[in-house]
N, C-alpha and C positions, 0 to 999 in steps of 0.2 A: 164228450159226454159230461154233464154236470156231476160233480162229486156227490155220491150217495143219493142222487136223484134219478128216477127212471128216464130213459132216453125218449124224447118226444117222438122220434121216428118209429119207435116200437108201439106207439099208440096212435095209429093213423086217424081215428075218429076225431080226436082232439086237435090234431094238426088240420084236419079238414075244416073243422069249425073255426079254428084260429085264423085261417087264411081265406075265409068265405066272403070277405069284403069285396072281392073282385067282380066286375061286371063281365062275365064270361061271354055273353052274346056280343057285347061291344068289342071285346078283344078278338073274337073270331071274325067279326066284321072286318077288323083291321088285317087279319091274316088274308082274307079274301081280296081286300083292296091291294095288298102287296103282291099277291099272286097275279091279279089282273094287270097290274102296272109293270111288274118286273120279271115274272116267271116266263121261261121259254118252253116249259113243258106243261101238259095238262095234269092237274093235280087230283089224285084220288087217294093214294097211300101216304099217310103222314106219320111222322115219328116225333114223339115228345121225349126229349132227352132230360133226364132228371124229373120224371113225371110225377113222383110222389104219389098222392092219392088220385091222380088223373082227373082233375076237375073239368077238362075240356071234352071228355069222352062223349057225353050225351049231346052236346051242342054240335060237335063235329059229325057224329053219326046222323043227327037230324038233317044235316046238310049234304049227306051222301058220301062222307069221307070214311075210309078204313083206317082205324086208329091202332097204333102200336105205342106202348110206353116202355121206356128204358129207365131202370133205377137200380141202385146198389142195395136198397132195402127190400128184403123179401116180404117184410110185414106190409110195406106200402103196396107192393105188387099184389099180394094176396087180397088186400083191402080193395084195390082197384078192380080185380077180377070179380070179387063178390058183389061189389056195387054195380058193375056192368051186367052181371048175370041177373040180378034183380030187376034191372031196367030192360032186360031182353036184348042186350047189345053184345055182339061178339067182338072181342078185342084181342090183339096180340101183346105179349109182354116179352121183354128181354131183361134177364137178371144179369147185370154187368156194371162195370165201372166205366163211367163216361170218359175217363182219361184214356182208356184204350179198350175198344170193344170191336166185335165183329158181328154184323147183322146178316141174316139170310135174306137175300134179295135186295132190291133197291127201293128207295122211297122218293116221292115226288116233292116233298116239302118236309123240312125238319125245323123244329123250334125248341127253344130252351127258355123257360119263363122264370120270372121273379128272382133273378140273380142266382140261378141254381148252378151255374158253372163253378166248379170248385177244383183248384189245382194249387200245388205247392211250388211250382217252378214254371218258367217259360217253356221248358222242354216238355213238361206234362201238358201244357196248353197246346203246343204244336202237335203232340200225339193225339189229343182230342180232335183237333181240326182234321188230321189225317183220317181218323176213324169216321168222322162225319162225312168227309169227302168220299170215302170208300163206299158208303151206303146211300149217297144222294145222287140221283140222276143228273147228268150234265145239263145245265140250264135251270136246275131246280134251286130253290132258295133255302138259306139257313137264316132264321130269324132269332136274334138273341135279345132277350129282355134284361136290361141292366147288365150286371157282371163286369162292366167297365166303369172305372172311377173317373167321372167327369168333374168332380169337385175335390181337388187335392187339398183344400183348406179345412175339410171336415170329413172324418170317416163315417160317422153317423150313429144315431140312436133314435128309435121310434117306439112308441107304445100305443096300444089301442085295445078296445074292449068289444067283444062280440057276445050277444045274448041269443039263445035259441031254446025254446021250449023248457024254460026253467033253468037252463044251464047258462052260467056266466063264465066266459073265458077271457082272462086278462093276459095280454101278450106284450112282451118286451123283446125287441130285437136290438142287438148292440154289436158293433164292430170295434174291437179294442186293439190299438196298435201294439205290437210286441217287438218289431224290428224295423225301424224306419229306413235303413239302408237297403234291406232285402224286401221291403214293402210287404212285410208279413203282418197279419192280423189274426185275432181270435174272433171268429164269427159265432155269435151266441144268440139262441132263442130260448126264452123262458116263458112257459105257459102255466098260469094258475087257474085251475078249473074249479068252480064252486057250484055244487048242486045238492039240494036237500040238506043244506047245512054242512056238507062234507067238502073239505078243501084238499085238492090234490095238486102237486107241483111236478112239472116235467121240464126237462132242460136238455138241449143238445148244443154242443159246441164243437168247432173244428178249426184247425189252423189253415188259413188260406193266404194266397198271395194276391194282392190287388194289382190291377193292370191299368195303365193310363192310356188315353186315346191314341197318342202318336206311337206309343209302344205297341198297342194292339195292331195298328196299321202295319208296322214293321213285321210283326209276327205273321199277319195274313200274307204279306208279300213274301216272306221267307217260306211259308207253306206252299205257295205257288199254285194252289188248286182252286182258289176262290178269287172273285173280284169283289171289291168293296163298292156297295151301291149308295150307302148313306146312313146317317143317323137322324132319327126322328123322335119327336117329343110326345109322350103320353098318347100313343095310338093315333097319331094325326099326321098323315102324309103331307098336309099343308103347313106343317111346322117343323122344318129341319132344325136340328139342335143349334146350328149356327145363328138362327134367328130367335131362339127361345130366351125369354127374360128369366124364366125359372124352370129348371130341369126337373121333370117328374116322369118316372118310368121311361127312361131312354131306350129306344129301340134301334138295334143295329141290323142292317140287312146285307147279307152276303149272297153271291150267286156262284154256283159251281161252274167252273170253267169247262169249256169244251176241249 
């Protein structure tokens, strides 16, 4: 959490606006393309790990899927429930830590978007994979957006601005290296919200470990419960990362072993 600044995760509305640049319909199209190409099970029940404000709920419900969101932030889950209630959509929620959780029942498809996987060690990541494997039907897919560092020459910093109904939200995301040997970073998001002349600043930061592609494959192999199907660029199955000239929103696809 930023020093003396309110935590962004406690203010889901501003988080919602800050990350509203996504084309949700296109992203769900990609989900369905992956399901059609790779899944060995019929998909109805889906789980969003690290769901935050649950931006996929309405699009998935419109296409006939039953949505459940998992997050450690109760404020985010409450916001998701209220937003879904207003839209007339029934959803499930799981208040849990993605590094180790237990879900009631099985899901047909699991996804984790926008680099939301967070862990401090490889053992925590393995625990996460075990938790996902426990709740995913055999033959089902686990789709991971980003979360793997494909460019070891630069950790990253991005800024953008969103405007909505008189509200301006300036967003800065930055990953700051703190231990190169242990691959540790501080992942920081700062949001400056300006409305009616009033300026409010929110910040959230956490210590994370970055993971590189070959390291990731070794962890998946060690887990033994998933098969690796491929890396794809920017929601495009026609562009495997091996052929990409510029990597943007890399997608990793795993399938639960039988």
